[in-house]
NUKE-109183 format. One record per residue (C-alpha): chain; residue number from 1; x, z, y. Coordinates in Angstrom, 3 decimals. Layout:
NUKE-109183
NODE   kette    nr         xx         zz         yy
NODE       A   NUM          X          Z          Y
...
//
This chain:
NUKE-109183
NODE   kette    nr         xx         zz         yy
NODE       A     1     20.942      7.256     25.198
NODE       A     2     17.688      7.945     23.269
NODE       A     3     18.230      9.845     20.015
NODE       A     4     15.266     10.793     17.806
NODE       A     5     15.713     13.161     14.817
NODE       A     6     13.312     12.269     12.046
NODE       A     7     11.418     14.922     10.219
NODE       A     8      8.808     12.930      8.274
NODE       A     9      8.862      9.713      6.283
NODE       A    10      5.451      8.911      7.811
NODE       A    11      6.817      8.799     11.378
NODE       A    12      5.064      5.735     12.928
NODE       A    13      8.111      4.955     15.058
NODE       A    14     10.137      3.738     12.084
NODE       A    15      7.620      1.448     10.422
NODE       A    16     10.142     -1.410     10.837
NODE       A    17     12.210      0.235      8.069
NODE       A    18      9.477      1.065      5.528
NODE       A    19      9.337     -0.517      2.078
NODE       A    20     12.484     -2.559      2.482
NODE       A    21     12.631     -3.084     -1.293
NODE       A    22      9.293     -4.835     -1.410
NODE       A    23     10.677     -8.429     -1.166
NODE       A    24      7.332    -10.276     -1.096
NODE       A    25      5.945     -8.013      1.675
NODE       A    26      9.092     -8.209      3.784
NODE       A    27      9.376    -11.999      3.502
NODE       A    28      5.929    -12.247      5.012
NODE       A    29      6.163     -9.395      7.464
NODE       A    30      9.480     -9.939      9.121
NODE       A    31      9.024    -13.585     10.399
NODE       A    32      5.429    -12.798     11.384
NODE       A    33      6.538     -9.820     13.421
NODE       A    34      9.611    -11.571     14.882
NODE       A    35     12.186     -9.207     13.429
NODE       A    36     14.786     -8.758     10.760
NODE       A    37     16.893     -5.959      9.405
NODE       A    38     20.730     -5.836      9.868
NODE       A    39     22.194     -3.621      7.147
NODE       A    40     25.690     -1.997      7.475
NODE       A    41     27.721     -1.302     10.557
NODE       A    42     29.731     -4.524     10.208
NODE       A    43     26.634     -6.768      9.902
NODE       A    44     24.994     -4.918     12.805
NODE       A    45     27.933     -5.494     15.105
NODE       A    46     28.074     -9.161     14.108
NODE       A    47     24.367     -9.509     15.018
NODE       A    48     25.016     -7.916     18.409
NODE       A    49     28.138    -10.146     18.927
NODE       A    50     25.989    -13.182     18.302
NODE       A    51     23.694    -12.136     21.113
NODE       A    52     20.811    -10.929     19.034
NODE       A    53     18.806     -8.046     20.648
NODE       A    54     18.132     -4.733     18.797
NODE       A    55     14.709     -3.130     18.527
NODE       A    56     16.051      0.136     17.187
NODE       A    57     18.899      1.741     15.260
NODE       A    58     18.454      3.773     12.036
NODE       A    59     21.165      5.931     10.458
NODE       A    60     22.419      9.238      9.058
NODE       A    61     24.021     11.528     11.560
NODE       A    62     27.513     11.148     10.096
NODE       A    63     27.581      7.533     11.473
NODE       A    64     26.908      8.493     15.095
NODE       A    65     30.466      8.663     16.184
NODE       A    66     31.403      5.405     14.507
NODE       A    67     28.736      3.497     16.467
NODE       A    68     29.006      5.387     19.730
NODE       A    69     30.119      2.294     21.640
NODE       A    70     27.167      0.328     20.374
NODE       A    71     24.662      2.957     21.451
NODE       A    72     26.273      3.210     24.889
NODE       A    73     26.047     -0.483     25.315
NODE       A    74     22.244     -0.368     24.513
NODE       A    75     21.070      2.870     26.111
NODE       A    76     17.503      1.666     26.218
NODE       A    77     17.234      1.170     22.435
NODE       A    78     16.003      4.121     20.411
NODE       A    79     18.290      5.587     17.795
NODE       A    80     16.525      7.222     14.794
NODE       A    81     18.580      9.758     12.835
NODE       A    82     17.615     11.516      9.590
NODE       A    83     18.918     13.152      6.426
NODE       A    84     20.021     10.754      3.726
NODE       A    85     17.160     11.775      1.533
NODE       A    86     14.586     11.218      4.195
NODE       A    87     16.058      7.816      5.112
NODE       A    88     15.903      6.898      1.384
NODE       A    89     12.255      7.918      1.267
NODE       A    90     11.413      5.679      4.193
NODE       A    91     13.396      2.533      3.102
NODE       A    92     13.127      2.849     -0.718
NODE       A    93     16.835      2.913     -1.410
NODE       A    94     19.988      4.950     -0.633
NODE       A    95     21.803      3.919      2.507
NODE       A    96     25.508      3.872      1.763
NODE       A    97     26.627      1.157      4.213
NODE       A    98     26.373      3.061      7.446
NODE       A    99     23.668      2.233      9.964
NODE       A   100     20.840     -0.268     10.017
NODE       A   101     19.171     -1.936     12.930
NODE       A   102     15.809     -3.613     13.374
NODE       A   103     16.639     -6.753     15.318
NODE       A   104     14.559     -9.212     17.289
NODE       A   105     14.530    -12.515     15.445
NODE       A   106     16.146    -15.221     17.636
NODE       A   107     14.038    -18.181     18.765
NODE       A   108     14.202    -21.206     16.397
NODE       A   109     16.782    -23.852     17.278
NODE       A   110     15.239    -27.391     17.599
NODE       A   111     16.378    -29.782     14.889
NODE       A   112     17.447    -32.331     17.451
NODE       A   113     19.864    -29.756     18.947
NODE       A   114     21.369    -28.941     15.553
NODE       A   115     22.019    -32.577     14.757
NODE       A   116     23.399    -33.612     18.147
NODE       A   117     27.129    -32.955     17.586
NODE       A   118     27.215    -32.136     13.853
NODE       A   119     29.345    -33.882     11.259
NODE       A   120     28.540    -31.786      8.159
NODE       A   121     25.094    -30.298      7.427
NODE       A   122     23.919    -28.399      4.290
NODE       A   123     20.227    -28.748      3.343
NODE       A   124     18.740    -26.136      1.007
NODE       A   125     15.782    -27.190     -1.071
NODE       A   126     13.676    -24.217     -2.270
NODE       A   127     16.593    -21.922     -3.063
NODE       A   128     14.737    -18.639     -3.541
NODE       A   129     17.460    -16.188     -4.525
NODE       A   130     18.515    -14.495     -1.259
NODE       A   131     21.911    -13.737     -2.704
NODE       A   132     22.546    -17.416     -3.159
NODE       A   133     21.264    -18.185      0.326
NODE       A   134     23.596    -15.611      1.875
NODE       A   135     26.581    -16.827     -0.181
NODE       A   136     25.954    -20.446      0.790
NODE       A   137     25.919    -19.443      4.515
NODE       A   138     29.196    -17.566      4.087
NODE       A   139     30.800    -20.621      2.574
NODE       A   140     29.285    -22.832      5.269
NODE       A   141     30.779    -20.604      8.008
NODE       A   142     34.147    -20.500      6.368
NODE       A   143     34.423    -24.157      5.413
NODE       A   144     33.314    -25.956      8.556
NODE       A   145     29.641    -26.809      7.886
NODE       A   146     28.034    -27.288     11.301
NODE       A   147     24.460    -26.409     10.515
NODE       A   148     22.185    -25.407      7.675
NODE       A   149     18.621    -26.659      7.189
NODE       A   150     16.211    -24.958      4.809
NODE       A   151     13.115    -26.348      3.207
NODE       A   152      9.659    -24.726      3.892
NODE       A   153      9.802    -22.821      0.581
NODE       A   154     13.425    -21.753      0.762
NODE       A   155     14.394    -18.069      1.040
NODE       A   156     14.734    -16.553      4.532
NODE       A   157     18.337    -16.648      5.726
NODE       A   158     17.566    -13.519      7.802
NODE       A   159     16.143    -11.510      4.926
NODE       A   160     18.180     -8.223      4.518
NODE       A   161     19.968     -9.326      1.302
NODE       A   162     20.835    -12.751      2.637
NODE       A   163     22.293    -11.289      5.820
NODE       A   164     24.272     -8.675      3.859
NODE       A   165     25.698    -11.129      1.295
NODE       A   166     26.697    -13.497      4.091
NODE       A   167     28.532    -10.661      5.765
NODE       A   168     26.760    -11.542      8.995
NODE       A   169     28.021    -15.117      8.947
NODE       A   170     24.400    -16.249      8.932
NODE       A   171     24.586    -15.455     12.647
NODE       A   172     27.423    -17.849     13.146
NODE       A   173     25.986    -21.018     11.584
NODE       A   174     23.065    -22.613     13.409
NODE       A   175     20.089    -23.135     11.132
NODE       A   176     16.508    -24.269     11.146
NODE       A   177     13.505    -24.292      8.838
NODE       A   178     12.209    -27.776      8.204
NODE       A   179      8.390    -28.310      8.399
NODE       A   180      7.995    -31.480      6.357
NODE       A   181      9.825    -31.802      3.016
NODE       A   182     11.433    -34.063      2.102
NODE       A   183      9.988    -36.097      4.985
NODE       A   184     12.325    -34.538      7.555
NODE       A   185     15.313    -36.056      5.774
NODE       A   186     14.278    -39.265      7.622
NODE       A   187     15.303    -37.597     10.913
NODE       A   188     18.783    -37.018      9.599
NODE       A   189     19.088    -40.680      8.663
NODE       A   190     17.844    -41.759     12.065
NODE       A   191     20.685    -39.675     13.585
NODE       A   192     23.255    -41.558     11.457
NODE       A   193     23.664    -39.047      8.584
NODE       A   194     24.269    -40.212      5.043
NODE       A   195     22.160    -37.838      2.880
NODE       A   196     23.666    -36.905     -0.500
NODE       A   197     22.005    -34.820     -3.201
NODE       A   198     24.216    -32.459     -5.240
NODE       A   199     22.711    -33.308     -8.629
NODE       A   200     23.786    -34.367    -12.041
NODE       A   201     21.960    -37.676    -12.416
NODE       A   202     22.745    -41.074    -13.815
NODE       A   203     24.879    -42.904    -11.308
NODE       A   204     25.952    -39.786     -9.390
NODE       A   205     29.356    -40.172     -7.692
NODE       A   206     32.150    -37.786     -8.546
NODE       A   207     32.775    -35.431     -5.645
NODE       A   208     36.313    -36.794     -5.283
NODE       A   209     35.026    -40.298     -4.821
NODE       A   210     32.530    -39.298     -2.137
NODE       A   211     35.246    -37.322     -0.364
NODE       A   212     37.487    -40.344     -0.341
NODE       A   213     34.933    -42.232      1.747
NODE       A   214     35.272    -39.648      4.558
NODE       A   215     31.817    -40.371      5.789
NODE       A   216     31.604    -39.446      9.509
NODE       A   217     28.168    -37.682      9.320
NODE       A   218     27.132    -36.264      5.957
NODE       A   219     24.215    -34.066      4.936
NODE       A   220     24.527    -32.389      1.515
NODE       A   221     21.262    -31.385     -0.180
NODE       A   222     21.481    -28.488     -2.658
NODE       A   223     18.555    -27.981     -5.037
NODE       A   224     16.787    -24.861     -6.265
NODE       A   225     18.196    -22.593     -9.016
NODE       A   226     17.279    -23.711    -12.553
NODE       A   227     15.011    -26.630    -11.901
NODE       A   228     17.404    -28.471     -9.660
NODE       A   229     16.425    -31.209     -7.221
NODE       A   230     12.870    -32.471     -7.104
NODE       A   231     12.323    -36.156     -7.937
NODE       A   232     10.750    -36.701     -4.583
NODE       A   233     13.909    -35.510     -2.885
NODE       A   234     16.156    -37.604     -5.078
NODE       A   235     14.127    -40.654     -4.122
NODE       A   236     14.525    -39.806     -0.394
NODE       A   237     18.349    -39.342     -0.375
NODE       A   238     20.961    -42.064     -0.022
NODE       A   239     23.024    -41.094     -3.046
NODE       A   240     23.738    -38.372     -5.546
NODE       A   241     27.033    -36.562     -6.118
NODE       A   242     28.373    -34.296     -8.890
NODE       A   243     31.342    -32.013     -9.537
NODE       A   244     33.287    -33.329    -12.483
NODE       A   245     33.524    -30.586    -15.115
NODE       A   246     35.080    -29.902    -18.436
NODE       A   247     33.061    -30.588    -21.573
NODE       A   248     30.676    -27.866    -22.532
NODE       A   249     29.747    -26.786    -18.940
NODE       A   250     27.114    -28.748    -17.191
NODE       A   251     26.796    -26.906    -13.820
NODE       A   252     27.895    -24.166    -11.518
NODE       A   253     25.853    -21.603     -9.743
NODE       A   254     24.468    -23.276     -6.610
NODE       A   255     26.456    -20.948     -4.299
NODE       A   256     29.673    -21.680     -6.108
NODE       A   257     28.975    -25.339     -6.177
NODE       A   258     28.325    -25.349     -2.411
NODE       A   259     31.762    -23.805     -1.690
NODE       A   260     33.484    -26.424     -3.823
NODE       A   261     31.546    -29.216     -2.184
NODE       A   262     31.945    -27.983      1.416
NODE       A   263     35.718    -27.800      0.971
NODE       A   264     36.056    -31.191     -0.677
NODE       A   265     33.717    -32.964      1.793
NODE       A   266     35.190    -31.593      4.948
NODE       A   267     35.889    -34.257      7.561
NODE       A   268     39.434    -35.706      7.557
NODE       A   269     41.124    -36.852     10.728
//
């Protein structure tokens, strides 16, 4: 196993971990360089279990024993070790969740492959809060959503915060980034999906009513925080659906709404 003890925050071997708090920079850099960061021992293990390949490991010395089996399974991957203060200087925040790993980003899954055997798909339109993206993936994994599609401007599911909030379940749910929005919704319809927008509009069905139809193949579109669904998307979908609520409350957070909808719209035998 290859262990490297860090002595300087300017060590060029750990540039994968620099400025992790600069969201704009990391959103551009990580997809371009074909990598992402797995934060915490649990998430790291889930990434490896999903077959993702590590570029390097990064941790304080006290976590070495806890991850000994991981390092032995990947003896060719460098392990960078440093004092907590030095690691914080490199990353921009205090590491308190164990180890990190820089991982190779897996190859994109073709849309046709995702649709082939799916019954329930979530489609995220321009959801930019990575916490919401991660929470939606966690609900999707727990509640039987077969795949998640994200619009071109949606947050990165493999951004550090998304991965952490999802507790690594983002590795369990197949996903793809769409290239044409909302034009790619036509491909879902061609594959037999009914496309429903989660939006409070005139004529929107109550969630219970849509669930009662038990539609064999359903794609649920969730709109961006605040502004909601774009008019162009609402024109492209087959129908709109809403969660009935008590007077005085008009909506739920998009992540909370997704969990309610995924459960209610699950396929029934």
